[in-house]
MDTraj code that builds the backbone (N, CA, C; nanometers):
import mdtraj as md
import numpy as np

residues = "MET ALA ASP ILE SER ILE ALA VAL GLY SER ASP HIS ALA GLY PHE GLU LEU LYS GLU ALA ILE ARG GLU TYR LEU GLU SER LEU ASN LEU SER VAL LYS ASP PHE GLY THR PHE THR THR ASP SER VAL ASP TYR PRO ASP PHE ALA TYR ALA VAL ALA SER ALA VAL ALA LYS GLY GLU PHE ASP ARG GLY ILE LEU ILE CYS GLY THR GLY ILE GLY MET SER ILE VAL ALA ASN LYS VAL LYS GLY ILE ARG ALA ALA GLU CYS THR THR SER TYR LEU ALA GLU MET SER ARG ARG HIS ASN ASN ALA ASN VAL LEU THR LEU GLY GLY ARG VAL LEU SER ALA GLU GLU ALA GLN THR ILE VAL ARG VAL TRP LEU GLU THR PRO PHE GLU GLY GLY ARG HIS GLN ARG ARG ILE ASP LYS ILE HIS TYR LEU THR GLY MET".split()
xyz = np.array([
    [-0.9449, 2.6862, -2.1908],
    [-0.9649, 2.5736, -2.1030],
    [-0.8765, 2.4525, -2.0977],
    [-0.8217, 2.4335, -2.1912],
    [-0.7001, 2.3310, -2.2018],
    [-0.6137, 2.3172, -2.0997],
    [-0.5786, 2.4001, -2.0174],
    [-0.4998, 2.3319, -1.9231],
    [-0.5397, 2.3528, -1.7952],
    [-0.6881, 2.3266, -1.7765],
    [-0.7609, 2.3084, -1.6442],
    [-0.7212, 2.1683, -1.5953],
    [-0.6872, 2.1404, -1.5006],
    [-0.6745, 2.0145, -1.4393],
    [-0.8150, 1.9650, -1.3605],
    [-0.8713, 1.8719, -1.3427],
    [-0.9904, 1.8459, -1.3042],
    [-0.9717, 1.6887, -1.2309],
    [-1.0401, 1.6673, -1.1057],
    [-1.0267, 1.5774, -1.0237],
    [-1.1846, 1.5250, -1.0437],
    [-1.2019, 1.3867, -1.0547],
    [-1.3530, 1.3556, -1.0488],
    [-1.3777, 1.2246, -0.9735],
    [-1.4861, 1.2188, -0.9207],
    [-1.5090, 1.1074, -0.8197],
    [-1.6549, 1.0590, -0.8013],
    [-1.6898, 0.9282, -0.7888],
    [-1.8273, 0.9201, -0.7693],
    [-1.8339, 0.8141, -0.6513],
    [-1.9744, 0.7949, -0.6392],
    [-1.9825, 0.6485, -0.5605],
    [-2.0698, 0.5596, -0.6620],
    [-2.1359, 0.4514, -0.6170],
    [-2.1859, 0.3506, -0.6896],
    [-2.3087, 0.4153, -0.8108],
    [-2.3729, 0.4969, -0.7301],
    [-2.4937, 0.5418, -0.7992],
    [-2.4373, 0.6095, -0.9077],
    [-2.3365, 0.7030, -0.9131],
    [-2.2828, 0.8078, -1.0011],
    [-2.1947, 0.7452, -1.0888],
    [-2.1508, 0.6017, -1.0739],
    [-2.0456, 0.5360, -1.1499],
    [-2.0895, 0.5809, -1.3226],
    [-2.1668, 0.5409, -1.3662],
    [-2.1785, 0.5312, -1.5117],
    [-2.1611, 0.6855, -1.5340],
    [-2.2340, 0.7533, -1.4965],
    [-2.2169, 0.9066, -1.5016],
    [-2.0836, 0.9630, -1.5403],
    [-2.0162, 0.9173, -1.3972],
    [-1.8655, 0.9754, -1.4090],
    [-1.7873, 0.9061, -1.5035],
    [-1.8164, 0.7661, -1.5703],
    [-1.7317, 0.7471, -1.6671],
    [-1.7596, 0.8281, -1.7767],
    [-1.8962, 0.8598, -1.7981],
    [-1.9270, 0.9264, -1.9171],
    [-1.8541, 1.0650, -1.9368],
    [-1.8543, 1.1290, -1.8120],
    [-1.8175, 1.2650, -1.7860],
    [-1.6708, 1.2769, -1.8150],
    [-1.6005, 1.1518, -1.7485],
    [-1.4528, 1.1374, -1.7668],
    [-1.3976, 1.1479, -1.8944],
    [-1.4633, 1.0578, -1.9869],
    [-1.4466, 1.0437, -2.1150],
    [-1.4659, 1.1570, -2.1975],
    [-1.5638, 1.2257, -2.1492],
    [-1.5968, 1.3707, -2.2103],
    [-1.4656, 1.4537, -2.1852],
    [-1.4401, 1.4813, -2.0668],
    [-1.3201, 1.5646, -2.0304],
    [-1.2110, 1.5317, -2.1004],
    [-1.1638, 1.4035, -2.1296],
    [-1.0623, 1.3527, -2.1789],
    [-1.0568, 1.3992, -2.3379],
    [-1.2024, 1.3896, -2.3682],
    [-1.2136, 1.4071, -2.5428],
    [-1.1787, 1.5812, -2.5544],
    [-1.1667, 1.6709, -2.4301],
    [-1.1468, 1.8053, -2.4613],
    [-0.9832, 1.8350, -2.4280],
    [-0.9417, 1.6994, -2.4275],
    [-0.7735, 1.7121, -2.3745],
    [-0.7607, 1.7655, -2.2512],
    [-0.8414, 1.7691, -2.1673],
    [-0.8239, 1.8085, -2.0192],
    [-0.7551, 1.7092, -1.9323],
    [-0.6773, 1.7648, -1.8540],
    [-0.6058, 1.6626, -1.7226],
    [-0.6946, 1.6242, -1.6282],
    [-0.7197, 1.4846, -1.6278],
    [-0.8448, 1.4433, -1.5570],
    [-0.7555, 1.3336, -1.4605],
    [-0.7755, 1.3025, -1.3178],
    [-0.7616, 1.2063, -1.2488],
    [-0.8872, 1.1775, -1.1849],
    [-0.9068, 1.0134, -1.1984],
    [-1.0249, 0.9849, -1.1515],
    [-0.9887, 0.9222, -0.9911],
    [-1.0647, 0.9569, -0.9060],
    [-1.0312, 0.9113, -0.7633],
    [-1.1471, 0.8164, -0.7388],
    [-1.2113, 0.7516, -0.8497],
    [-1.2984, 0.6141, -0.8294],
    [-1.4475, 0.6647, -0.7571],
    [-1.5222, 0.5883, -0.7424],
    [-1.5305, 0.4295, -0.7609],
    [-1.4960, 0.3888, -0.8720],
    [-1.4698, 0.2514, -0.9129],
    [-1.4277, 0.2062, -1.0172],
    [-1.5536, 0.0946, -1.0782],
    [-1.6073, 0.0707, -0.9835],
    [-1.7464, -0.0283, -1.0169],
    [-1.8819, 0.0282, -0.9531],
    [-1.9917, -0.0581, -0.9672],
    [-2.0885, -0.0374, -0.9387],
    [-2.1325, -0.0910, -0.7831],
    [-2.0312, -0.1771, -0.7291],
    [-2.0250, -0.1991, -0.6099],
    [-2.0704, -0.0923, -0.4901],
    [-2.1714, -0.1015, -0.4167],
    [-2.1939, -0.0309, -0.3240],
    [-2.0474, 0.0219, -0.2524],
    [-2.0552, 0.1670, -0.2349],
    [-1.9747, 0.2507, -0.1571],
    [-2.0282, 0.3492, -0.0762],
    [-1.9364, 0.4023, 0.0055],
    [-1.9925, 0.5415, 0.0799],
    [-1.9370, 0.6515, 0.0251],
    [-2.0003, 0.7401, -0.0143],
    [-2.0068, 0.8796, -0.0970],
    [-1.9135, 0.9550, -0.0082],
    [-1.9173, 0.9850, 0.0882],
    [-1.8180, 1.0709, 0.1699],
    [-1.6445, 1.0238, 0.1489],
    [-1.6345, 0.9277, 0.1094],
    [-1.5011, 0.9056, 0.1222],
    [-1.4395, 0.9713, -0.0390],
    [-1.5280, 0.9578, -0.1334],
    [-1.4908, 1.0057, -0.2738],
    [-1.4922, 1.1526, -0.2731],
    [-1.5967, 1.2024, -0.2206],
    [-1.6201, 1.3347, -0.1934],
    [-1.4995, 1.4038, -0.1303],
    [-1.4686, 1.3569, -0.0134],
    [-1.3553, 1.4317, 0.0546],
    [-1.2165, 1.4131, -0.0186],
    [-1.2057, 1.3135, -0.0799],
    [-1.0687, 1.2925, -0.1244],
    [-1.0696, 1.3795, -0.2377],
    [-1.1630, 1.3952, -0.3331],
    [-1.1657, 1.5098, -0.4380],
    [-1.1863, 1.6458, -0.3860],
    [-1.2460, 1.6765, -0.3240],
    [-1.2546, 1.8162, -0.2227],
    [-1.1265, 1.8487, -0.1776],
    [-1.0690, 1.7542, -0.1272],
    [-0.9112, 1.7812, -0.0620],
    [-0.8067, 1.8160, -0.1383],
    [-0.8147, 1.7468, -0.2728],
    [-0.7069, 1.7557, -0.3673],
    [-0.7511, 1.9022, -0.4238],
    [-0.8443, 1.9207, -0.4648],
    [-0.8918, 2.0566, -0.4947],
    [-0.8561, 2.2015, -0.4222],
    [-0.8702, 2.1707, -0.2913],
    [-0.8553, 2.2616, -0.2007],
    [-0.7068, 2.2736, -0.1614],
    [-0.6354, 2.1663, -0.1975],
    [-0.4775, 2.1774, -0.1757],
    [-0.4073, 2.2248, -0.2950],
    [-0.4770, 2.2637, -0.3863],
    [-0.4129, 2.3121, -0.5326],
    [-0.3861, 2.2336, -0.6252],
    [-0.4117, 2.0801, -0.5803],
    [-0.3286, 1.9736, -0.6688],
    [-0.4315, 1.9737, -0.7908],
    [-0.5625, 2.0217, -0.8097],
    [-0.6240, 2.0413, -0.9059],
    [-0.6878, 2.1577, -0.9124],
    [-0.7244, 2.2205, -1.0455],
    [-0.8238, 2.3638, -1.0429],
    [-0.9459, 2.3512, -1.0010],
    [-1.0129, 2.2066, -1.0457],
    [-1.1625, 2.1879, -0.9918],
    [-1.1831, 2.0589, -0.9997],
    [-1.3078, 2.0149, -0.9183],
    [-1.3251, 1.8745, -0.9056],
    [-1.5010, 1.8934, -0.9450],
    [-1.5202, 1.7422, -0.9800],
    [-1.6623, 1.6663, -1.0501],
    [-1.6641, 1.5983, -0.9518],
    [-1.7824, 1.5708, -0.8770],
    [-1.8535, 1.4950, -0.7798],
    [-1.9912, 1.4170, -0.8715],
    [-2.0182, 1.3198, -0.8700],
    [-2.1335, 1.2353, -0.8699],
    [-2.1657, 1.1432, -0.7844],
    [-2.2734, 1.1494, -0.7423],
    [-2.3592, 1.0433, -0.6690],
    [-2.4897, 1.0342, -0.7309],
    [-2.5946, 0.9926, -0.6441],
    [-2.7168, 0.9516, -0.6832],
    [-2.8102, 1.0870, -0.7501],
    [-2.7931, 1.1718, -0.6576],
    [-2.8665, 1.3128, -0.6533],
    [-2.7611, 1.4439, -0.6554],
    [-2.6252, 1.4015, -0.6239],
    [-2.5730, 1.4928, -0.5951],
    [-2.5440, 1.5939, -0.5046],
    [-2.6472, 1.5730, -0.4080],
    [-2.6794, 1.6496, -0.2801],
    [-2.5619, 1.5938, -0.1656],
    [-2.5658, 1.4660, -0.1515],
    [-2.4498, 1.3981, -0.0495],
    [-2.3088, 1.4515, -0.1196],
    [-2.2835, 1.4551, -0.2142],
    [-2.1332, 1.5004, -0.2665],
    [-2.1043, 1.6114, -0.2205],
    [-2.2143, 1.7087, -0.2385],
    [-2.2270, 1.8731, -0.2252],
    [-2.2141, 1.8735, -0.0547],
    [-2.2677, 1.8262, -0.0100],
    [-2.2512, 1.8389, 0.1499],
    [-2.1241, 1.8118, 0.2020],
    [-2.0804, 1.7010, 0.1650],
    [-1.9487, 1.6597, 0.2110],
    [-1.8346, 1.7680, 0.1549],
    [-1.8536, 1.7734, 0.0331],
    [-1.7441, 1.8929, -0.0432],
    [-1.7204, 2.0173, 0.0483],
    [-1.8436, 2.0750, 0.0792],
    [-1.8511, 2.1741, 0.1258],
    [-1.7887, 2.2065, 0.2580],
    [-1.7818, 2.0934, 0.3321],
    [-1.7409, 2.0873, 0.4577],
    [-1.5817, 2.0920, 0.4467],
    [-1.5308, 2.0950, 0.3715],
    [-1.3595, 2.1142, 0.3330],
    [-1.3314, 2.2553, 0.2661],
    [-1.2586, 2.2971, 0.3965],
    [-1.2194, 2.4322, 0.3902],
    [-1.1417, 2.4906, 0.2235],
    [-1.2156, 2.6079, 0.2050],
    [-1.1736, 2.6304, 0.0515],
    [-1.2316, 2.5871, -0.0521],
    [-1.3463, 2.4935, -0.0264],
    [-1.4488, 2.4463, -0.1515],
    [-1.5497, 2.5177, -0.1547],
    [-1.5869, 2.5513, -0.2512],
    [-1.7217, 2.6020, -0.3003],
    [-1.7927, 2.5070, -0.4197],
    [-1.8625, 2.3978, -0.3546],
    [-1.9264, 2.3006, -0.4203],
    [-2.0615, 2.3622, -0.4418],
    [-2.1098, 2.3118, -0.5710],
    [-2.2710, 2.3699, -0.6179],
    [-2.3254, 2.2367, -0.7168],
    [-2.4264, 2.2101, -0.6513],
    [-2.4859, 2.0751, -0.7350],
    [-2.5672, 2.1794, -0.8362],
    [-2.5660, 2.1094, -0.9441],
    [-2.6301, 2.1880, -1.0684],
    [-2.7081, 2.0845, -1.1502],
    [-2.8183, 2.1343, -1.1939],
    [-2.9240, 2.0237, -1.2506],
    [-2.9546, 2.0930, -1.4030],
    [-2.9093, 2.2102, -1.4358],
    [-2.9421, 2.3081, -1.5423],
    [-2.8094, 2.3598, -1.5714],
    [-2.7797, 2.4025, -1.6990],
    [-2.6619, 2.5003, -1.7575],
    [-2.6552, 2.6094, -1.6666],
    [-2.7823, 2.6712, -1.6944],
    [-2.8155, 2.8041, -1.6061],
    [-2.7147, 2.7959, -1.4546],
    [-2.7642, 2.6984, -1.3873],
    [-2.7174, 2.7077, -1.2416],
    [-2.5848, 2.6707, -1.2613],
    [-2.5224, 2.5772, -1.3514],
    [-2.3689, 2.5809, -1.3689],
    [-2.3016, 2.7125, -1.3982],
    [-2.3848, 2.8079, -1.4929],
    [-2.3112, 2.9270, -1.5079],
    [-2.2971, 3.0041, -1.3913],
    [-2.4215, 3.0050, -1.3359],
    [-2.4291, 3.1031, -1.2415],
    [-2.3214, 3.0651, -1.0980],
    [-2.3268, 2.9465, -1.0855],
    [-2.2261, 2.8773, -0.9805],
    [-2.0609, 2.9203, -1.0065],
    [-2.0430, 2.9389, -1.1483],
    [-1.9029, 3.0170, -1.1585],
    [-1.8955, 3.1381, -1.1778],
    [-2.0104, 3.2039, -1.2529],
    [-1.9876, 3.3503, -1.2694],
    [-2.0082, 3.4480, -1.1339],
    [-2.1124, 3.3944, -1.0342],
    [-2.1234, 3.4631, -0.9079],
    [-2.0627, 3.3846, -0.7897],
    [-2.0123, 3.2507, -0.8088],
    [-1.9784, 3.2081, -0.6902],
    [-1.8477, 3.1539, -0.6957],
    [-1.7991, 3.1688, -0.7978],
    [-1.6687, 3.0883, -0.8447],
    [-1.6718, 2.9361, -0.7893],
    [-1.7848, 2.8498, -0.8070],
    [-1.7554, 2.7429, -0.7465],
    [-1.6498, 2.6434, -0.8175],
    [-1.5725, 2.5767, -0.7166],
    [-1.4508, 2.5077, -0.7777],
    [-1.4594, 2.3508, -0.7934],
    [-1.6077, 2.2977, -0.7357],
    [-1.6241, 2.1595, -0.7270],
    [-1.7842, 2.1642, -0.7871],
    [-1.8207, 2.0876, -0.8947],
    [-1.9588, 2.0747, -0.9421],
    [-1.9788, 1.9527, -0.9059],
    [-2.1278, 1.9353, -0.8315],
    [-2.1953, 1.8013, -0.8214],
    [-2.2955, 1.7736, -0.9067],
    [-2.2824, 1.6392, -0.9234],
    [-2.4203, 1.5998, -1.0569],
    [-2.4973, 1.4654, -0.9940],
    [-2.6089, 1.4564, -1.0505],
    [-2.6902, 1.3199, -0.9739],
    [-2.6797, 1.2467, -1.1091],
    [-2.6388, 1.1327, -1.0715],
    [-2.6533, 1.0174, -1.1743],
    [-2.7839, 0.9695, -1.1893],
    [-2.8490, 0.9978, -1.0977],
    [-3.0341, 0.9493, -1.1008],
    [-3.1163, 1.0631, -1.1284],
    [-3.0433, 1.1569, -1.1977],
    [-3.1308, 1.2841, -1.2168],
    [-3.0995, 1.3157, -1.3636],
    [-2.9803, 1.3152, -1.3899],
    [-2.9238, 1.3727, -1.5346],
    [-2.8671, 1.2745, -1.6357],
    [-2.9197, 1.2661, -1.7414],
    [-2.8681, 1.2008, -1.8790],
    [-2.7232, 1.2317, -1.9012],
    [-2.6526, 1.1684, -1.9536],
    [-2.5118, 1.1854, -1.9895],
    [-2.5022, 1.3241, -2.1008],
    [-2.5937, 1.3153, -2.1802],
    [-2.5845, 1.4426, -2.2717],
    [-2.6458, 1.5524, -2.1655],
    [-2.7414, 1.5633, -2.0956],
    [-2.7355, 1.6866, -2.0088],
    [-2.6231, 1.7188, -1.9100],
    [-2.5679, 1.6099, -1.8662],
    [-2.4614, 1.6267, -1.7740],
    [-2.3240, 1.7106, -1.8476],
    [-2.2913, 1.6644, -1.9475],
    [-2.2036, 1.7019, -2.0782],
    [-2.2213, 1.8421, -2.1027],
    [-2.3495, 1.8909, -2.1076],
    [-2.3862, 2.0415, -2.1322],
    [-2.3392, 2.0939, -1.9926],
    [-2.3937, 2.0768, -1.8939],
    [-2.3818, 2.1277, -1.7592],
    [-2.2152, 2.1305, -1.7476],
    [-2.1748, 2.0313, -1.7548],
    [-1.9881, 2.0300, -1.7220],
    [-1.9358, 2.1531, -1.8345],
    [-1.9763, 2.1434, -1.9644],
    [-1.9155, 2.2507, -2.0674],
    [-1.9388, 2.3857, -2.0325],
    [-2.0436, 2.4213, -1.9857],
    [-2.0843, 2.5281, -1.9378],
    [-1.9811, 2.5871, -1.8004],
    [-2.0152, 2.5007, -1.7159],
    [-1.9501, 2.5055, -1.5768],
    [-1.7761, 2.5376, -1.6184],
    [-1.7207, 2.4740, -1.7306],
    [-1.5967, 2.4857, -1.7608],
    [-1.5501, 2.6247, -1.8051],
    [-1.6300, 2.6425, -1.9051],
    [-1.6056, 2.7766, -1.9870],
    [-1.6430, 2.9017, -1.9369],
    [-1.7487, 2.8799, -1.7955],
    [-1.7783, 3.0520, -1.7563],
    [-1.6728, 3.0863, -1.6491],
    [-1.6314, 3.1807, -1.6650],
    [-1.5418, 3.2787, -1.6034],
    [-1.6155, 3.3151, -1.4527],
    [-1.5337, 3.3367, -1.3697],
    [-1.5941, 3.3972, -1.2445],
    [-1.5736, 3.5625, -1.2732],
    [-1.6799, 3.6137, -1.2417],
    [-1.6883, 3.7930, -1.2610],
    [-1.6194, 3.8780, -1.1666],
    [-1.5889, 3.7880, -1.0260],
    [-1.5253, 3.9161, -0.9311],
    [-1.6354, 4.0094, -0.8817],
    [-1.5410, 4.1338, -0.8864],
    [-1.6090, 4.2527, -0.8155],
    [-1.6863, 4.2286, -0.6977],
    [-1.7941, 4.2683, -0.7033],
    [-1.8978, 4.2318, -0.5887],
    [-1.9081, 4.0900, -0.5545],
    [-1.9059, 4.0193, -0.6138],
    [-1.9122, 3.8761, -0.5988],
    [-1.7903, 3.8280, -0.5234],
    [-1.6784, 3.8868, -0.5625],
    [-1.5655, 3.8470, -0.4978],
    [-1.5880, 3.8868, -0.3221],
    [-1.6211, 3.9865, -0.3126],
    [-1.6416, 4.0571, -0.1807],
    [-1.7564, 3.9378, -0.1076],
    [-1.8389, 3.9031, -0.1372],
    [-1.9364, 3.8182, -0.1018],
    [-1.8659, 3.6711, -0.0598],
    [-1.7611, 3.6282, -0.1429],
    [-1.7145, 3.5013, -0.1431],
    [-1.6188, 3.5331, 0.0048],
    [-1.5338, 3.6535, -0.0215],
    [-1.4852, 3.6978, 0.0944],
    [-1.5394, 3.6801, 0.2104],
    [-1.6668, 3.7364, 0.2161],
    [-1.7659, 3.7052, 0.3564],
    [-1.7654, 3.5925, 0.4012],
    [-1.8226, 3.5001, 0.3069],
    [-1.8283, 3.3525, 0.3407],
    [-1.7158, 3.2975, 0.4315],
    [-1.5996, 3.3373, 0.3617],
    [-1.4780, 3.2341, 0.4199],
    [-1.4479, 3.3347, 0.5596],
    [-1.4702, 3.4558, 0.5810],
    [-1.4765, 3.5494, 0.7011],
    [-1.5870, 3.4887, 0.8119],
    [-1.6967, 3.4426, 0.7734],
    [-1.7852, 3.4224, 0.8612],
    [-1.7751, 3.3050, 0.8788],
    [-1.7293, 3.2072, 0.8042],
    [-1.7455, 3.0695, 0.8324],
    [-1.5936, 3.0094, 0.8814],
    [-1.4906, 3.0882, 0.8479],
    [-1.3597, 3.0348, 0.8819],
    [-1.3151, 2.9471, 0.8008],
    [-1.3826, 2.9420, 0.6734],
    [-1.3663, 2.8171, 0.5864],
    [-1.3189, 2.9042, 0.4551],
])
top = md.Topology()
chain = top.add_chain()
for i, resn in enumerate(residues, 1):
    res = top.add_residue(resn, chain, resSeq=i)
    for name in ("N", "CA", "C"):
        top.add_atom(name, md.element.get_by_symbol(name[0]), res)
traj = md.Trajectory(xyz[None], top)
């Protein structure tokens, strides 16, 4: 896991949780780039979701983590970017399955939904869980074929 590069971003509602997650990732000696926001001043989540998702889609980062109030808005925007499979996860089981079966490359979290401790557990599981491939790869290929994404 040490050589995974991660792009992180949030809106104002996810700022505090993003800071906690960024510090957690850095404590694991992971390569992290923070795309903002950098305060709790009101901002528009699509700007940050698009920036992180685009960087992951271009291969500049292995994975991305996005945080807004619920994680829903960030997930919607990120999934509009070709090559992104964003999953909003509120439990470690969902994080595990998003990686194991869906090869999610962006994780979205809710700053108003999760504590820092819950989010760190979800992030750890999401980072450590490998993609199973096999029949799941066939399904991911089908997603890309059917959606043109």
